[in-house]
C-alpha positions as CSV (number, residue, x, y, z in Angstrom):
1,M,34.8,22.4,-8.0
2,A,34.9,25.5,-10.2
3,R,37.8,24.0,-12.1
4,N,35.8,20.8,-12.8
5,S,32.8,22.8,-14.2
6,Q,35.1,24.7,-16.5
7,A,36.7,21.6,-17.8
8,G,33.4,19.9,-18.6
9,G,32.4,18.8,-15.1
10,T,31.9,15.3,-13.8
11,A,30.8,12.4,-15.9
12,R,27.4,12.6,-14.3
13,S,27.0,16.3,-15.3
14,R,28.1,15.5,-18.8
15,I,25.5,12.7,-19.0
16,A,22.9,15.1,-17.7
17,R,23.7,17.7,-20.3
18,S,23.7,15.1,-23.1
19,R,20.3,13.8,-22.0
20,A,18.7,17.2,-21.5
21,G,17.6,17.4,-25.0
22,T,16.5,13.7,-25.4
23,R,13.1,12.2,-25.0
24,P,12.1,10.6,-21.7
25,R,12.6,6.9,-21.3
26,P,9.6,4.7,-22.0
27,G,7.2,4.7,-19.0
28,R,8.4,8.0,-17.7
29,T,6.5,11.2,-18.1
30,R,7.5,14.8,-18.0
31,S,5.9,16.5,-15.0
32,G,5.6,19.9,-16.6
33,N,7.4,21.6,-13.7
34,G,10.9,21.4,-15.1
35,S,11.8,18.2,-13.2
36,A,11.8,15.9,-16.2
37,H,15.5,16.2,-16.3
38,N,15.7,15.0,-12.7
39,D,13.3,12.1,-13.5
40,L,15.7,11.0,-16.3
41,L,18.5,10.6,-13.8
42,N,16.5,9.0,-11.0
43,D,18.0,5.6,-11.6
44,E,21.5,7.1,-11.3
45,I,20.8,8.8,-7.9
46,G,22.7,6.8,-5.2
47,L,20.9,5.8,-2.1
48,D,24.1,5.6,0.1
49,A,23.2,4.1,3.5
50,L,19.5,3.8,2.6
51,A,20.3,0.8,0.4
52,G,21.2,-1.1,3.7
53,H,18.3,0.1,5.7
54,A,15.5,-2.5,6.2
55,G,13.0,0.2,7.0
56,Y,13.6,2.0,3.6
57,A,13.3,-1.3,1.7
58,V,10.2,-2.3,3.6
59,R,8.6,1.1,2.9
60,R,9.4,0.9,-0.8
61,F,8.0,-2.6,-1.0
62,Q,4.9,-1.5,1.0
63,I,4.3,1.3,-1.6
64,W,4.5,-1.3,-4.4
65,I,2.2,-3.7,-2.5
66,F,-0.5,-1.0,-1.9
67,Q,-0.3,0.2,-5.5
68,D,-0.8,-3.3,-6.8
69,F,-3.6,-4.1,-4.3
70,I,-5.4,-0.9,-5.2
71,R,-5.0,-1.6,-8.9
72,T,-6.1,-5.3,-8.6
73,L,-9.2,-4.4,-6.5
74,A,-10.0,-1.1,-8.3
75,A,-13.2,-2.6,-9.9
76,V,-14.7,-3.2,-6.4
77,D,-13.4,0.0,-4.9
78,I,-11.8,-1.5,-1.8
79,R,-8.7,-0.2,-0.2
80,P,-6.2,-2.3,1.9
81,T,-7.5,-1.1,5.3
82,Q,-11.1,-1.6,4.3
83,Y,-10.3,-5.1,3.2
84,S,-8.4,-5.8,6.5
85,V,-11.3,-4.5,8.6
86,M,-13.9,-6.6,6.7
87,T,-11.8,-9.7,6.9
88,V,-11.4,-9.4,10.6
89,I,-15.1,-8.7,11.2
90,G,-16.0,-11.6,8.9
91,A,-13.7,-14.0,10.8
92,N,-14.9,-12.6,14.2
93,P,-18.6,-11.5,14.0
94,G,-19.6,-9.3,17.0
95,L,-16.3,-7.8,17.8
96,S,-16.3,-4.3,19.2
97,Q,-14.9,-1.3,17.3
98,M,-12.2,-1.0,19.9
99,A,-11.2,-4.6,19.5
100,V,-10.9,-4.3,15.7
101,A,-9.0,-1.0,16.0
102,K,-6.6,-2.5,18.5
103,R,-6.0,-5.8,16.6
104,L,-5.3,-4.0,13.3
105,G,-3.4,-1.0,14.8
106,I,-5.9,1.5,13.5
107,E,-6.7,4.8,15.3
108,R,-10.2,4.6,16.7
109,A,-11.3,7.9,15.0
110,R,-10.0,6.6,11.7
111,L,-11.8,3.3,12.1
112,V,-15.1,5.1,12.9
113,H,-14.8,7.0,9.5
114,L,-13.9,3.8,7.7
115,L,-16.9,1.9,9.3
116,D,-19.2,4.8,8.3
117,S,-18.1,4.3,4.6
118,L,-18.6,0.5,4.8
119,E,-21.9,0.9,6.5
120,H,-23.0,3.4,3.9
121,R,-22.2,0.8,1.2
122,D,-24.3,-1.8,3.2
123,L,-21.2,-4.0,3.8
124,V,-21.0,-3.7,7.6
125,S,-23.5,-3.2,10.3
126,R,-23.0,-1.8,13.8
127,I,-25.4,-3.3,16.4
128,K,-25.5,-1.8,19.9
129,S,-24.1,-4.1,22.5
130,A,-26.7,-5.6,24.9
131,T,-24.1,-5.4,27.7
132,D,-22.4,-2.1,27.1
133,R,-24.4,0.8,25.7
134,R,-21.2,2.6,24.7
135,S,-20.1,-0.3,22.5
136,H,-21.2,-1.6,19.1
137,A,-20.9,-5.2,17.8
138,L,-19.7,-5.3,14.2
139,H,-21.1,-7.7,11.7
140,L,-20.9,-8.1,7.9
141,T,-24.2,-7.7,6.2
142,A,-25.4,-10.4,3.7
143,Q,-24.1,-8.1,1.0
144,G,-20.9,-7.7,2.9
145,R,-20.3,-11.4,3.2
146,T,-20.9,-11.9,-0.6
147,A,-18.6,-8.9,-1.4
148,L,-15.9,-10.1,1.0
149,A,-15.8,-13.5,-0.9
150,Q,-15.2,-11.5,-4.1
151,F,-12.6,-9.3,-2.4
152,K,-10.7,-12.4,-1.1
153,R,-10.6,-13.8,-4.7
154,L,-9.1,-10.5,-6.0
155,A,-6.7,-10.3,-3.0
156,A,-5.5,-13.8,-3.9
157,E,-4.8,-12.5,-7.4
158,H,-2.8,-9.7,-5.8
159,E,-0.8,-12.2,-3.7
160,R,0.0,-14.0,-6.9
161,H,1.4,-10.7,-8.2
162,V,3.6,-10.5,-5.1
163,A,4.9,-14.0,-5.6
164,E,5.7,-13.2,-9.3
165,K,7.6,-10.1,-8.2
166,I,9.7,-11.6,-5.4
167,G,9.3,-15.4,-5.9
168,K,7.0,-17.8,-4.2
169,E,9.7,-19.0,-1.7
170,N,10.7,-15.4,-0.9
171,R,7.1,-14.5,-0.3
172,E,6.6,-17.4,2.1
173,R,9.9,-16.4,3.9
174,L,8.8,-12.8,4.1
175,L,5.5,-13.8,5.7
176,Q,7.4,-15.9,8.3
177,I,9.7,-13.0,9.1
178,L,6.9,-10.4,9.3
179,S,4.7,-12.7,11.4
180,A,6.6,-11.4,14.5
181,F,4.8,-8.0,13.8
182,T,1.2,-9.3,13.2
């Protein structure tokens, strides 16, 4: 190792030294903490076995999906989980909080907080159950139904972005594959 560094090092280290004084590539920013050099080499960092791990690829795609969804629905200030909850409530008026949490795989405590925020925005209402005092039936308000229609239009735009990114047929195949988990 020491011999390599005296003789100029590896090709990668020579590239790193040659880029150290260059400007960042377009679309990349310097973080201000000295890591701009590392950011420049990010494309050159090998993933080794990760490149063949479905979980890694799915997680990276999920990050892209969420970022695009949030960007596409930014004007209406709705996050993916809020959209999911409103969609399920809209399709199944009167469901209990527990049923929604279970169907979407959301922790009950997190759902309570999420419903509080939707209720505060007058999008969802909780009505005490006539049969079980511990339970609430969930409904979209009139404003919630109108808003959900708008959210669905924007979500369809987001889905067009997904199709543009991976291709329409691949999107359809991906939905088929992932249907085993929904």
